[in-house]
C-alpha positions as semicolon CSV with decimal commas, in nm:
position;residue;x (nm);y (nm);z (nm)
1;M;1,133;1,450;1,612
2;T;1,095;1,189;1,937
3;V;0,898;0,971;2,075
4;T;0,760;1,071;2,476
5;A;0,565;0,857;2,689
6;S;0,359;0,985;2,942
7;A;0,520;0,997;3,293
8;V;0,240;0,908;3,448
9;R;0,156;0,580;3,231
10;R;0,221;0,259;3,408
11;R;0,266;-0,131;3,366
12;P;0,030;-0,357;3,586
13;V;0,281;-0,524;3,849
14;R;0,358;-0,922;3,756
15;S;0,434;-1,140;3,993
16;T;0,754;-1,295;3,912
17;G;0,624;-1,635;3,826
18;S;0,314;-1,588;3,720
19;R;0,206;-1,740;3,446
20;R;0,055;-1,559;3,118
21;R;-0,138;-1,748;2,888
22;V;-0,041;-1,750;2,519
23;R;-0,331;-1,716;2,246
24;S;-0,251;-1,791;1,886
25;R;-0,411;-1,736;1,600
26;L;-0,379;-1,873;1,260
27;A;-0,172;-1,625;1,061
28;V;-0,461;-1,533;0,727
29;V;-0,316;-1,593;0,385
30;A;-0,483;-1,307;0,118
31;S;-0,517;-1,385;-0,234
32;L;-0,362;-1,105;-0,458
33;T;-0,598;-0,857;-0,690
34;L;-0,683;-0,549;-0,804
35;C;-0,919;-0,436;-0,970
36;T;-1,237;-0,216;-0,927
37;G;-1,429;-0,309;-0,590
38;L;-1,232;-0,490;-0,356
39;A;-0,856;-0,566;-0,364
40;I;-0,668;-0,751;-0,066
41;L;-0,243;-0,633;-0,094
42;A;0,041;-0,799;0,117
43;G;0,393;-0,630;0,107
44;G;0,620;-0,928;-0,041
45;A;0,790;-1,185;0,122
46;P;0,931;-1,147;0,460
47;P;1,309;-1,012;0,480
48;A;1,423;-1,243;0,767
49;G;1,461;-1,607;0,784
50;A;1,497;-1,866;1,082
51;A;1,740;-1,706;1,343
52;S;1,938;-1,856;1,602
53;G;2,062;-1,675;1,949
54;T;2,206;-1,826;2,281
55;F;2,139;-1,624;2,537
56;S;2,372;-1,656;2,920
57;N;2,343;-1,556;3,309
58;T;2,688;-1,664;3,412
59;G;2,580;-1,581;3,785
60;A;2,629;-1,876;4,031
61;I;2,335;-2,036;4,162
62;T;2,353;-2,202;4,507
63;I;2,144;-2,503;4,606
64;P;1,999;-2,450;4,851
65;L;1,974;-2,068;5,019
66;G;2,211;-2,080;5,302
67;A;2,431;-2,393;5,192
68;P;2,572;-2,559;5,350
69;G;2,431;-2,509;5,642
70;T;2,115;-2,524;5,451
71;T;2,043;-2,849;5,280
72;S;1,680;-2,829;5,133
73;G;1,508;-2,581;4,966
74;N;1,501;-2,294;4,720
75;A;1,839;-2,187;4,531
76;S;1,983;-1,835;4,526
77;P;1,872;-1,687;4,305
78;Y;1,540;-1,811;4,282
79;P;1,463;-1,746;4,008
80;S;1,794;-1,696;3,815
81;V;1,690;-1,469;3,519
82;I;1,795;-1,446;3,141
83;T;1,639;-1,148;2,925
84;V;1,623;-1,232;2,547
85;S;1,642;-0,904;2,310
86;G;1,705;-0,905;1,949
87;L;1,553;-1,258;1,811
88;Y;1,269;-1,211;1,624
89;G;0,999;-1,473;1,485
90;L;0,828;-1,745;1,680
91;I;0,964;-2,052;1,842
92;T;1,111;-2,317;1,702
93;D;1,335;-2,509;1,911
94;V;1,506;-2,439;2,280
95;N;1,773;-2,567;2,433
96;V;1,922;-2,513;2,811
97;K;2,246;-2,530;2,926
98;L;2,385;-2,580;3,277
99;D;2,710;-2,522;3,316
100;N;2,946;-2,708;3,595
101;L;2,645;-2,842;3,777
102;G;2,721;-3,020;4,094
103;H;2,549;-3,205;4,345
104;T;2,643;-3,447;4,655
105;H;2,235;-3,604;4,590
106;A;2,136;-3,579;4,238
107;D;1,809;-3,697;4,305
108;D;1,732;-3,415;4,492
109;L;1,721;-3,173;4,204
110;D;1,391;-3,011;4,072
111;V;1,461;-2,794;3,763
112;L;1,204;-2,567;3,629
113;L;1,207;-2,316;3,301
114;V;0,934;-2,095;3,222
115;S;0,911;-1,876;2,893
116;P;0,846;-1,508;2,908
117;S;0,443;-1,638;2,844
118;G;0,402;-1,834;3,170
119;D;0,467;-2,120;3,015
120;S;0,668;-2,397;3,155
121;T;0,879;-2,741;3,093
122;V;1,076;-2,937;3,427
123;L;1,383;-3,002;3,284
124;M;1,478;-3,225;3,541
125;S;1,287;-3,330;3,856
126;D;1,424;-3,680;4,051
127;A;1,629;-3,810;3,842
128;C;1,988;-3,939;3,822
129;N;1,969;-4,149;4,181
130;G;2,231;-3,997;4,436
131;T;2,523;-4,005;4,289
132;D;2,806;-3,764;4,406
133;F;2,890;-3,543;4,092
134;E;3,077;-3,207;4,062
135;D;3,095;-2,967;3,776
136;F;2,901;-3,126;3,467
137;D;2,764;-2,940;3,150
138;Y;2,406;-3,067;3,073
139;T;2,171;-2,986;2,764
140;F;1,835;-3,084;2,758
141;D;1,730;-3,080;2,397
142;D;1,411;-3,235;2,267
143;E;1,711;-3,422;2,020
144;A;1,864;-3,523;2,237
145;G;1,913;-3,923;2,275
146;G;1,675;-4,037;2,543
147;V;1,602;-3,901;2,905
148;M;1,777;-3,856;3,225
149;P;1,785;-4,225;3,376
150;D;1,605;-4,277;3,684
151;N;1,851;-4,508;3,859
152;P;2,153;-4,567;3,703
153;T;2,501;-4,702;3,867
154;G;2,673;-4,411;3,896
155;A;2,625;-4,028;3,791
156;C;2,438;-3,945;3,453
157;T;2,711;-3,892;3,231
158;S;2,585;-3,847;2,872
159;F;2,529;-3,489;2,959
160;F;2,282;-3,415;2,630
161;Y;1,903;-3,548;2,749
162;K;1,533;-3,453;2,688
163;P;1,381;-3,259;3,026
164;S;1,381;-3,548;3,259
165;S;1,101;-3,579;3,508
166;Y;0,986;-3,838;3,772
167;D;0,838;-3,690;4,008
168;A;0,685;-3,357;3,882
169;G;0,313;-3,418;3,965
170;S;0,454;-3,368;4,388
171;D;0,673;-3,118;4,301
172;T;0,657;-2,754;4,343
173;W;0,780;-2,459;4,293
174;P;0,694;-2,177;4,528
175;G;0,638;-1,861;4,316
176;G;0,700;-2,014;4,027
177;S;0,441;-2,116;3,694
178;P;0,173;-2,288;3,905
179;G;0,125;-2,565;3,627
180;P;0,015;-2,783;3,441
181;H;0,393;-2,851;3,301
182;G;0,515;-2,948;3,017
183;T;0,781;-3,244;2,965
184;T;0,933;-3,147;2,658
185;M;1,114;-2,817;2,483
186;S;0,861;-2,874;2,217
187;R;0,595;-2,695;2,434
188;F;0,744;-2,320;2,377
189;D;0,731;-2,372;2,042
190;G;0,498;-2,077;1,851
191;E;0,555;-1,849;2,161
192;N;0,727;-1,506;2,155
193;P;1,110;-1,556;2,280
194;L;1,129;-1,194;2,341
195;G;1,114;-1,102;2,761
196;T;1,255;-1,216;3,101
197;W;1,255;-1,652;3,079
198;Y;1,313;-1,769;3,477
199;L;1,504;-2,092;3,602
200;Y;1,407;-2,225;3,958
201;V;1,582;-2,466;4,093
202;S;1,472;-2,640;4,453
203;D;1,617;-2,898;4,679
204;D;1,319;-3,108;4,757
205;T;1,533;-3,329;5,042
206;A;1,741;-3,224;5,354
207;G;2,057;-3,353;5,361
208;D;2,311;-3,273;5,034
209;V;2,390;-2,926;4,895
210;G;2,553;-2,823;4,548
211;D;2,527;-2,519;4,280
212;V;2,576;-2,446;3,944
213;E;2,885;-2,286;3,952
214;L;2,866;-2,081;3,613
215;G;2,516;-2,021;3,562
216;W;2,313;-2,143;3,231
217;S;2,177;-2,050;2,900
218;L;1,930;-2,044;2,636
219;T;1,957;-2,093;2,277
220;I;1,672;-2,017;2,051
221;T;1,586;-2,080;1,722
222;T;1,301;-1,906;1,564
223;G;1,120;-1,918;1,208
224;P;1,100;-1,585;0,967
225;Y;0,968;-1,273;1,055
226;D;0,877;-0,906;0,799
227;V;0,891;-0,662;1,054
228;A;1,072;-0,656;1,418
229;I;0,905;-0,425;1,703
230;P;1,211;-0,371;1,989
231;S;1,183;-0,363;2,348
232;S;1,182;-0,005;2,325
233;G;1,203;0,246;1,978
234;N;1,136;0,237;1,597
235;A;1,042;-0,129;1,417
236;S;1,251;-0,261;1,150
237;P;1,180;-0,169;0,903
238;Y;1,071;0,179;0,964
239;P;0,880;0,216;0,807
240;R;0,702;-0,088;0,671
241;T;0,591;-0,007;0,354
242;V;0,330;-0,150;0,080
243;T;0,335;-0,017;-0,270
244;V;0,018;-0,022;-0,416
245;S;0,000;-0,041;-0,821
246;S;-0,315;0,147;-0,944
247;D;-0,454;0,467;-1,126
248;E;-0,841;0,466;-0,921
249;L;-0,944;0,638;-0,590
250;V;-1,039;0,469;-0,290
251;T;-1,360;0,457;-0,176
252;D;-1,301;0,228;0,152
253;V;-1,002;0,109;0,288
254;D;-0,954;-0,163;0,551
255;V;-0,610;-0,259;0,695
256;A;-0,481;-0,585;0,862
257;V;-0,188;-0,775;1,052
258;S;-0,146;-1,151;1,065
259;G;0,080;-1,295;1,299
260;L;0,144;-0,968;1,540
261;T;0,314;-1,130;1,856
262;H;0,388;-0,925;2,114
263;S;0,451;-0,927;2,534
264;H;0,256;-0,615;2,619
265;P;0,081;-0,504;2,316
266;D;-0,055;-0,167;2,513
267;D;0,337;-0,065;2,385
268;I;0,282;-0,062;2,045
269;D;0,172;0,276;1,841
270;M;0,125;0,193;1,477
271;L;0,037;0,442;1,202
272;M;-0,050;0,460;0,900
273;V;0,013;0,676;0,587
274;G;-0,139;0,655;0,249
275;P;0,003;0,781;-0,087
276;S;-0,187;1,119;-0,036
277;G;-0,006;1,198;0,336
278;N;-0,326;1,128;0,495
279;S;-0,268;0,941;0,795
280;T;-0,434;0,728;1,087
281;V;-0,370;0,580;1,402
282;L;-0,449;0,231;1,375
283;M;-0,363;0,129;1,790
284;S;-0,203;0,321;2,053
285;D;-0,192;0,193;2,379
286;A;-0,441;-0,047;2,361
287;C;-0,524;-0,395;2,478
288;G;-0,325;-0,385;2,766
289;S;-0,022;-0,634;2,881
290;Y;-0,186;-0,971;2,760
291;N;0,088;-1,172;2,584
292;V;-0,039;-1,163;2,212
293;T;0,076;-1,451;1,959
294;N;0,067;-1,506;1,602
295;Y;-0,247;-1,260;1,644
296;F;-0,420;-1,179;1,329
297;W;-0,651;-0,797;1,373
298;R;-0,828;-0,643;1,138
299;W;-0,929;-0,249;1,145
300;D;-1,207;-0,104;0,961
301;D;-1,415;0,211;1,038
302;E;-1,731;-0,022;1,019
303;A;-1,620;-0,262;1,288
304;A;-1,857;-0,271;1,595
305;T;-1,613;-0,152;1,844
306;T;-1,291;-0,021;1,872
307;M;-1,010;-0,199;2,119
308;A;-0,995;-0,214;2,511
309;D;-0,768;0,022;2,693
310;S;-0,621;-0,232;2,915
311;G;-0,601;-0,505;3,134
312;T;-0,420;-0,822;3,198
313;S;-0,666;-1,107;3,018
314;N;-0,775;-1,090;2,647
315;V;-0,902;-0,751;2,622
316;C;-0,838;-0,752;2,253
317;S;-0,944;-1,110;2,130
318;G;-1,188;-1,050;1,865
319;F;-1,043;-1,018;1,534
320;S;-1,203;-0,668;1,374
321;Y;-1,159;-0,285;1,504
322;R;-1,226;0,079;1,447
323;P;-0,902;0,254;1,473
324;T;-0,785;0,291;1,823
325;N;-0,601;0,563;2,019
326;H;-0,611;0,585;2,394
327;G;-0,283;0,771;2,420
328;S;-0,243;1,145;2,429
329;G;0,094;1,254;2,391
330;D;0,233;0,981;2,176
331;S;0,429;1,058;1,839
332;W;0,611;0,907;1,549
333;P;0,995;1,014;1,433
334;A;1,051;1,118;1,119
335;P;0,978;1,047;0,839
336;A;0,647;0,984;0,977
337;P;0,418;1,262;1,036
338;S;0,345;1,317;1,403
339;G;0,002;1,188;1,384
340;G;-0,285;1,114;1,252
341;S;-0,653;1,064;1,244
342;S;-0,900;0,799;1,404
343;S;-1,081;0,706;1,148
344;L;-0,983;0,528;0,760
345;S;-1,201;0,756;0,586
346;V;-0,963;1,032;0,565
347;H;-0,821;0,789;0,286
348;D;-1,154;0,777;0,051
349;L;-1,121;0,977;-0,303
350;G;-0,720;0,989;-0,236
351;P;-0,529;0,783;-0,485
352;A;-0,520;0,371;-0,413
353;G;-0,179;0,378;-0,617
354;G;0,145;0,468;-0,460
355;V;0,318;0,377;-0,129
356;W;0,147;0,324;0,215
357;S;0,362;0,316;0,500
358;F;0,328;0,170;0,811
359;Y;0,535;0,327;1,114
360;I;0,544;0,103;1,426
361;V;0,700;0,186;1,738
362;D;0,742;0,084;2,112
363;D;0,690;0,317;2,335
364;V;0,783;0,140;2,694
365;G;1,073;-0,070;2,746
366;G;1,125;-0,368;2,870
367;D;0,851;-0,630;2,632
368;G;0,906;-0,682;2,241
369;G;0,709;-0,872;1,941
370;F;0,709;-0,878;1,550
371;L;0,474;-0,940;1,230
372;I;0,513;-1,271;1,103
373;N;0,343;-1,119;0,799
374;P;0,372;-0,817;0,608
375;P;0,070;-0,572;0,647
376;M;-0,232;-0,636;0,438
377;I;-0,451;-0,350;0,305
378;E;-0,799;-0,446;0,168
379;L;-0,900;-0,155;-0,064
380;T;-1,203;-0,095;-0,276
381;T;-1,195;0,149;-0,556
382;R;-1,336;0,334;-0,826
383;P;-1,219;0,466;-1,160
384;R;-1,115;0,844;-1,178
385;A;-1,421;1,072;-1,310
386;V;-1,445;1,037;-1,661
387;T;-1,394;1,388;-1,803
388;K;-1,461;1,509;-2,146
389;L;-1,590;1,791;-2,397
390;P;-1,920;1,844;-2,565
391;S;-1,847;1,742;-2,906
392;A;-1,522;1,600;-3,171
393;A;-1,623;1,907;-3,415
394;L;-1,768;2,256;-3,365
395;T;-1,824;2,506;-3,600
396;L;-1,857;2,847;-3,516
397;A;-1,924;3,170;-3,706
398;E;-1,709;3,438;-3,697
399;G;-1,779;3,684;-3,450
400;F;-1,939;3,427;-3,211
401;S;-1,873;3,473;-2,804
402;G;-1,949;3,209;-2,574
403;N;-1,841;2,919;-2,369
404;I;-1,744;2,510;-2,420
405;A;-1,849;2,266;-2,117
406;I;-1,638;2,069;-1,924
407;T;-1,810;1,782;-1,730
408;R;-1,718;1,474;-1,551
409;S;-1,881;1,199;-1,408
410;A;-1,853;0,932;-1,136
411;P;-2,051;0,678;-0,921
412;G;-2,020;0,884;-0,600
413;A;-1,888;1,109;-0,470
414;T;-1,638;1,350;-0,658
415;A;-1,302;1,481;-0,518
416;S;-1,126;1,788;-0,643
417;G;-0,935;1,724;-0,963
418;S;-0,781;1,970;-1,261
419;V;-0,704;1,947;-1,619
420;T;-0,512;2,174;-1,840
421;V;-0,744;2,318;-2,138
422;T;-0,579;2,458;-2,452
423;G;-0,668;2,583;-2,840
424;G;-0,437;2,610;-3,122
425;G;-0,346;2,431;-3,411
426;G;-0,511;2,430;-3,749
427;N;-0,490;2,669;-4,037
428;A;-0,645;2,963;-3,789
429;E;-0,416;3,275;-3,730
430;V;-0,330;3,342;-3,388
431;E;-0,587;3,688;-3,443
432;D;-0,836;3,512;-3,558
433;Y;-0,959;3,370;-3,163
434;A;-0,861;3,448;-2,835
435;T;-0,585;3,207;-2,687
436;I;-0,709;2,928;-2,496
437;S;-0,470;2,839;-2,302
438;Q;-0,567;2,766;-1,875
439;V;-0,568;2,509;-1,646
440;V;-0,934;2,455;-1,462
441;S;-1,017;2,315;-1,142
442;F;-1,300;2,128;-1,050
443;A;-1,391;2,144;-0,627
444;P;-1,533;1,846;-0,452
445;G;-1,889;1,750;-0,572
446;E;-1,831;2,016;-0,885
447;L;-1,915;1,844;-1,244
448;T;-1,962;2,086;-1,480
449;K;-1,695;2,377;-1,564
450;S;-1,696;2,664;-1,884
451;V;-1,426;2,785;-2,091
452;P;-1,460;3,112;-2,273
453;I;-1,422;3,120;-2,677
454;V;-1,440;3,432;-2,841
455;I;-1,382;3,424;-3,245
456;A;-1,313;3,766;-3,416
457;N;-1,522;3,909;-3,664
458;D;-1,226;4,037;-3,936
459;A;-1,319;4,177;-4,247
460;T;-1,061;3,935;-4,471
461;E;-1,196;3,727;-4,706
462;E;-1,091;3,405;-4,625
463;G;-1,222;3,040;-4,663
464;P;-1,291;2,817;-4,305
465;E;-1,034;2,821;-4,090
466;T;-0,958;2,547;-3,788
467;F;-0,856;2,491;-3,427
468;T;-0,860;2,212;-3,203
469;I;-0,923;2,238;-2,818
470;A;-0,744;2,043;-2,646
471;L;-0,769;1,813;-2,284
472;T;-0,417;1,742;-2,124
473;A;-0,253;1,680;-1,801
474;P;-0,527;1,548;-1,555
475;S;-0,485;1,509;-1,174
476;G;-0,727;1,395;-0,903
477;D;-1,014;1,299;-0,962
478;I;-1,012;1,349;-1,348
479;S;-0,948;1,136;-1,590
480;L;-0,973;1,173;-1,978
481;G;-1,277;1,092;-2,185
482;S;-1,410;1,091;-2,534
483;P;-1,413;1,300;-2,696
484;S;-1,087;1,484;-2,515
485;R;-1,016;1,727;-2,886
486;T;-1,284;1,950;-3,034
487;K;-1,215;2,045;-3,411
488;V;-1,385;2,438;-3,419
489;T;-1,451;2,496;-3,765
490;I;-1,467;2,914;-3,837
491;R;-1,729;2,983;-4,074
492;T;-1,692;3,349;-4,223
493;S;-1,897;3,645;-4,223
494;D;-1,863;3,715;-4,589
495;A;-2,201;3,691;-4,767
496;V;-2,160;3,850;-5,141
497;A;-2,050;3,589;-5,395
498;P;-1,799;3,614;-5,643
499;E;-1,831;3,715;-6,006
500;T;-1,628;3,490;-6,317
501;E;-1,538;3,652;-6,633
502;V;-1,383;3,493;-6,906
503;T;-1,068;3,658;-7,050
504;K;-1,010;3,462;-7,384
505;K;-1,184;3,235;-7,563
506;P;-1,253;3,055;-7,901
507;P;-1,382;3,217;-8,216
508;K;-1,766;3,132;-8,265
509;E;-1,704;2,930;-8,573
510;T;-1,345;2,715;-8,632
511;T;-1,243;2,426;-8,785
512;K;-0,964;2,342;-8,512
513;R;-1,131;2,062;-8,236
514;S;-0,954;2,198;-7,925
515;A;-0,948;2,521;-7,722
516;K;-0,826;2,673;-7,474
517;I;-0,997;2,930;-7,269
518;K;-0,871;3,143;-6,982
519;F;-1,078;3,342;-6,688
520;R;-1,084;3,504;-6,328
521;S;-1,296;3,590;-6,064
522;S;-1,352;3,937;-5,845
523;E;-1,256;3,706;-5,540
524;P;-0,933;3,494;-5,411
525;G;-1,080;3,167;-5,437
526;T;-1,086;2,802;-5,691
527;F;-1,293;2,771;-6,018
528;Q;-1,530;2,490;-6,093
529;C;-1,628;2,396;-6,485
530;K;-1,860;2,193;-6,652
531;V;-1,803;2,091;-7,059
532;D;-2,166;2,067;-7,237
533;N;-2,327;1,802;-7,051
534;G;-2,048;1,677;-6,799
535;R;-2,100;1,696;-6,482
536;W;-1,934;2,057;-6,255
537;K;-1,581;1,981;-6,195
538;A;-1,296;2,186;-6,022
539;C;-1,099;2,351;-6,280
540;R;-0,825;2,631;-6,353
541;S;-0,717;2,875;-6,622
542;A;-0,622;2,810;-6,869
543;L;-0,884;2,546;-6,911
544;K;-0,746;2,332;-7,244
545;V;-1,017;2,069;-7,393
546;K;-0,938;1,825;-7,701
547;N;-1,132;1,594;-7,953
548;L;-1,386;1,749;-7,934
549;S;-1,655;1,673;-8,229
550;F;-1,839;1,822;-8,500
551;G;-2,117;2,079;-8,422
552;K;-2,154;2,295;-8,121
553;H;-1,996;2,286;-7,763
554;K;-2,062;2,514;-7,455
555;V;-1,821;2,554;-7,127
556;Q;-1,938;2,693;-6,789
557;I;-1,740;2,857;-6,562
558;R;-1,832;2,981;-6,190
559;A;-1,574;3,120;-5,931
560;V;-1,561;2,974;-5,543
561;D;-1,426;3,242;-5,300
562;R;-1,284;3,104;-4,949
563;A;-1,575;3,137;-4,763
564;G;-1,741;2,861;-5,000
565;I;-1,947;3,103;-5,176
566;T;-2,011;3,006;-5,574
567;D;-2,114;3,243;-5,807
568;G;-2,449;3,205;-5,883
569;T;-2,457;3,329;-6,240
570;P;-2,158;3,072;-6,428
571;A;-1,969;3,247;-6,710
572;K;-2,048;3,087;-7,028
573;V;-1,868;3,006;-7,337
574;T;-2,023;2,869;-7,663
575;W;-1,910;2,837;-8,031
576;K;-1,918;2,577;-8,327
577;V;-1,655;2,348;-8,430
578;L;-1,662;2,305;-8,805
579;R;-1,617;2,021;-9,061
580;P;-1,306;2,131;-9,291
């Protein structure tokens, strides 16, 4: 996949020396929080620190044009230019070197430096008196020891000077920046270094000539940046990612960039892709040719307006805009999708957690820029819909056929989601109920689903049996609430009580103070026994009683079948213990 630019697009023609104003804004620092509600998240520390680069034009400059026959006027070439590329971050320092400068009357020289933004500083004007000099290397640096002297004895031979101007108020550079001009190199601090720098050289008095035999060079130092936007092609990194840690869903998302700098913002195509894969074109072919420096822009579906299409003035001077796409043929190279929505709402009810990716492309050559700070994502979120079963316990009779409801609830609208429902465990046999194992899917807005339950009606005499219905593996707009498990008890359909029969008992009268009683039931199950006036207790055959007192005694036995039905006519054993 390749970036395409419409052949009919044309950049406004710029006058070579026209000043393009710089608008600078304070970068916004965001607190990093994450909770239900608003969260502002940035993407980590900038990857690149301060950088420095030297850029040269070694072509000779003749002073003036037509020398030696002509002795005053503009130099040739006028201006001499250097294009800076591949150096990102706001300018923190600029130095200029003139290589092998010579002139028969230094005081005639007027030298002006103009940045890509249109800002300008006079490097030298009417300095160094009238001494003839040849092949000097002059470096202009704010950190030099001082300015060039106005009327020295002899030539200016320190070679390192601050910008030096003694008559810049009356000097002009036709076709160059109209001014007012600066007198320090720090005038360029905070600007975008990328683009074309102009050196205007003029001889303001007839009678003398000179040249810069080996041309000139710029040494620029810049501050840190986060994303580099080249003069053409993909930004670096591509994509710039922001990772959010959250299990909640988006209810609103806004996006901001802080410290955006570019000499022709109309070239910027910026696409954001959320964790769900949905994408939004934040800006494409917007804001014209106005040089923006250290801008803060925020995209919000509720903003009053979109970004302006084009213009040479500051047409995007606001802070908040709706996503804006004025291009019709732009695409983003893989791994980005080819395009995106014009709204941020496509991310609503999608996952907040995961990787948010920013794909930035410069689609026309000639200008560049950067982001000083990571992109910021402002998220409003809510928990996933709470999904649960109706109760933690349920008793159903043999032969039951019906449904169990699965419900979910959330504030506002709900998105699609699914949960797995299974039934098993406990002491119930697989033939006692229909197997439950299915994925239940909720459509957007759907709050209730039903799962069938079928209990077998068998003829086997058996006690209460159990199995468990469980919710697992939630996805989408689903989170497990309580209860997420239901214990189902199957109540038997047996209605016949067991019969208890005594098979061995003591004689009616005996001198023994102990006895053994055996018994059985007509159905499988358990027994309960009651000795004299005591309480019913679980027992089993054979029952042994000891240390009996002299006199009459009675033991009652009742069977309990597996369905929990008790013999209503307990078996009785009576006898008398005599004194010896």
